N, C-alpha and C positions, 0 to 999 in steps of 0.2 A: 589707573583706569579710573574713569569717574564713577561714583556714590551711587546716582541714580541705577545706570546700573544693572553696576555690583548689586547691588539688593533689587533691581527684579530678580537676578539671579537668581536670587538668592527665596526671596517673596516662588519662586514657580516650582525648587529645589524644595521648600515644604508645603508642598502642594504638593506632590509626586510621592513622597513623604509619608501624608495623607493615601496616596491611595493606594502604598500599600507598595512602592519603589523598591524592593528589596536598595537595591544600591543608591540609594537614602536612606538607609533607615537608619543608621546614627546621626542625631545630627550633629555633630563636631568634627563630621567631614565634608559638608556643604560650602565651608570656611575653601576646600580646600581642595573642591571640585569646582569652587566657583573661579578662586585666582587658576588653578590651574587653566580647566575653557576657555576661560575669558584670552587669556597669555594664545591660546594653540590656536584661538578664530583670529588675532588681532594675525597672529606673523603666520597666515594661512600663505605669501605671494613671495618667503620664504623660502616655501618648500618646494614652491613651485611655478617656479620662476620661469616667464611669457606664457601664463595660460588662464583663462579666464577661467574659473570657476562657477557653476552652479552650485545653487544655496542648494540643496540633494545632495552637489559634491563635493560643498564647507557640511554639510553637515559631515556625512562619513569621513572623513577626512579626523572630523572633528570627535567621531566613535574613534577610529583611529588611535589619537591622543589619549584619550581617556582610560582608553583599552591600558597601553603604552603605560603610562602614568601613575594604576590603580593598581593592574593585576599579577602578579609577578610572574605565571606563564600565562603568556597569553592563547595557546591551543589549552587551555582549558577550561576561557568562557566559552563555549559553545548557546547556548538560548540565551544565556544571559544578555549577548553583545543588545538584544532588544530594549534594554534596562536605559545602556548605557547610548538607543539608540534617543531614547526617552531626554533625559540627562543633554540631550545633547540636542534636540527642541528647542529643552525652555532655553536655553544658550545662543542657538543660533534668533530666539527669539525674539529674548533681547536685546539682540547686535542688531537685524532685522534693519532699522526704523536713520538709528545712526551710522549704517559699515553696509549697504548694500550689496 
């Protein structure tokens, strides 16, 4: 993965942390969030063969992947999913210039 893109994601996660986002409260998880999120964003074609997803659909796919990777019981996520959406948007914003 390109280092500038990963660094942009990490900066975005640090900004979310400063805003009080509970998903990124522990800075030690930022690296893993970036890695999982970038991998999920780039592999969308494997999960949705033959379909071209809109940016918002890709973000929702990314949210599902982040929840699956970081939450032991997806059914208990509830309103916390909004915070995962913020994380997903940070990743999407970093990826959009190079991967429309």
